C-alpha positions, 0 to 999 in steps of 0.5 A: 495944821501941816500936810503931814498932820492932815494925812495922819488924821485922814488915814487914821480916823479916831477910835470912836469913829472906827468903832461906830463904823464897825460896831455891828461887826464888833458886837457880833464877834463879842456876842459869838465869843461870849455865847461860845464861852457860855456853852463851854462853861455850861458843858464844864458844869455838866448841866442836867437841864432837869426841867427840860426833862420834866417837860419831855416826860410831861409831853410823853405822858400826855401823848401816851394817855398817862396820868399827867399830874401823878407823873414823877420825872427824873431822879428828883421825882419832879411833878408836872406843875404847868397847865395841861395845855403846856403838856400838849406843846411839850409833845414834840420834845418826845420825837427827838433824842435827849442829846438833840433835845438839849442842844436844840433847847440851848440854841433856842434859848440863846436866840430867845435871849437876843429876841428879848433884848431886841424887844426890850430895846424897842420898848424903852426906845431911844436914846441909843449910842449904837445902831440897834443891831450892835446894841442888841448883840452887845447887851445879849453877850453880857446878859447871858451871864446874869443868874436868871438867864444862866439858870434858865439855860441850865434847867432848860426852862421856858422863861425866856419864851414866855417873856418874849411872847408877852413883850412881842404882844405888848409891842404890837399896835393897839389896834391890831386885830390879834393884839392880846393873843400872845398874853393869853397863850403865855398864860395858858402855858404858865399862869403868871403872865395872866397878870398882864391881862388883868393890867390891860383890863384895868387900863381899859376900865379906867379909860372907859370911865374917863370917856364916860365922864368926859363932856358928851361921853356916852356908854357907846364910847366906853369900848376902847383898845385896852378893853379889846386887847384884854378881851382877846387875851382872855379869849385866847387863854380860854381857848387854851383851856378848852383845847386842853380839856378836849384833848386831855379831859381827865388831866384838865379836871385834875389841874383846875380842881386839885393841882392848882391849889397845891403849891407844895407840888412846886417845891419848898416855899422857904427854898432860897431859890424862891425869890417871891415875897412868900419865900422871903417871909418863910425864911424871915419867920423861919416857917414853911408856911407864912399863912395869912401874912403873905396873903395880906402882903401880896394883896397890898403889893398887887394893888400898888403895883397894878395901880402904878402900872395903869397910871404909867400906861395911861399917862402916855409917852407925852407925860412920861417917856418910856411910859409903856416900858415902865408899865410893863416892867412894873407888871412883871415885877408885881407878878413875880413878887406876889406869885407863891413861888418865883424861882430865881430863873423866873426873873429874866425880866431883869433884862428889860428892867436894867435896860429901862434904867439904863435908857432913863439914865441916858435920857436924863443925863443925871449921875444919880440914875447911873448910881442905880443902874450899876448896882441893879445890874451887878445884883442880878449878875452876882449870884448872891442868893446862892452864897447862903446855906441851902440844901435838901428838904431834909436839912431845911437849912433856909429856916435857920438863916441869919439876918445877913443870910436872909438879906442875901437870899432876898436880893431879887424881891428887894430889887423888885420892890425898889423898881416898883417904888422908882416907877411910882415916883416917876409916875407921880413926878410926871403927872405933877409936871403935866398939871401946870401945862394943862392948866395953862392951856385951859 
């Protein structure tokens, strides 16, 4: 190589080296531009943040002693559907003006998105081709445009907050004194995260049974970190119920005896935005009440999903890389599928799900995995569920959908079932591969 060529190579490093060295700065610029464009798009769309207004009304009603579950807010006359503990947390929203509240909620949700990506990447672990901060900012810049995140910010929803709290709790050390508190508090705000506490309890029971059956095992050996974490989650949830009962006794009694058993308060079951199994069945059967069919399907999916999640968690990283990530995503998908109503913005769990698939594709190095990552990511960014006829409760357009339209309005549940199936296959393959090794050691 000539002296001139050496000089050129030294002065002009390769593009890859340049990007690697300045990856954090480039990713931060990309994220800032993306968030700025997102805010401009939201402003141009004149978003109402209607759910945030309901939260504010709920906080005001609780603060002034009104009837929380008789309240109706905004032009749509929306009711309060969350547990009374959530109304206590919504009270601070009443101390600022509406414009300031909307701005603060938007900024907070964008920060929570970055936190969700950070926790998701920490959950799935390596491999990463970029430094962690650069990867977090780059993924956040793209994830903000996916439909569940867009709709969460559009309505001013709490989905990102709940996902961050749950992931933060699950990422703590198993022997941490307060591990489980986050899940209990999240369930106190909205009941759906309570399935994570059920998952922890099942892991604890299976682990306890294994200890009891092992040589020399006794009843004293049954207590384990899984059961302790589940107990902390249950105690934390009970604490939120007790606190709300002390501060809002009438509203607590109304919620736990009446409002909880009135799913119609949440909205129309057949609405295309309802991306749960119940919503799919309602549109499929052209009825607003799938009845016992949904109950049976939901029960089967719940048992299957929790079984896969427990098996993945107890298999551990030695048998199944990203075992806890598979377990977490499986529980989240199961909860969204079996819930009576899972609005499209509840599916912000698509962020850790897609990152898990991407991590597995990088780790395994197989093109077949990338074939799955791309379509799933595009699906959640496609807004396909809004391509079908949908309208007011008077028109009931969703009850007259064609086969193709019903398929488009079921994209998230289909993706959720596919993720559960992939998790089940991954767990079975991992366990089968570990058996010959165990037999050889014995």
